[in-house]
C-alpha positions, 0 to 999 in steps of 0.5 A: 478417437484418439483425437477426441480423446485429446479434445475431451482431456484439453476441455477438461483441464481447462475446466479444472484448472482454469480457475486456478489459473485465474485465482493466480493471475487476480492475486499477482494483479491485486499484489501490483495494486496493492504496491501502486496503492501504498507508492501513491499513498506515500507520495500524497503523504510527502506532498501534504507534508512539504505543503504544511507549514508546520511540517515541511521544515521536519525530516519525517520518513514515511513508508506504506505496506499494505495501506498502514502508513508508518512514520518516523524520525525525531522531532522536538514538538509534539504538536508536529506528531499530532499534526504529521498523524493527522495529515496521513490519515486523511489520506484516501486509501490508508487504513491505519497510521503507525507513529514511530516518531519520537519527541527529542529535545 
């Protein structure tokens, strides 16, 4: 009788806690995937910057968090800002681009 009670309680525990464990695992997995996606997005943008004649010679910082790309740095030409933003927006997986690039003379 005691063994049956233990088995019943174990099954009940799995039924009740099982979905919670699955959600927690999915959440951790989702966070890891987002981090990988963000890293890949940043790397892709930086690679495209290096290939671009207008942007390649300028130091523009790129960070990505939750598929939102933030560009920063100082440039002397509005065309560089426009091109950098355009390149970043073209990358697959980017939801939004925020430009904190400053135009300086």
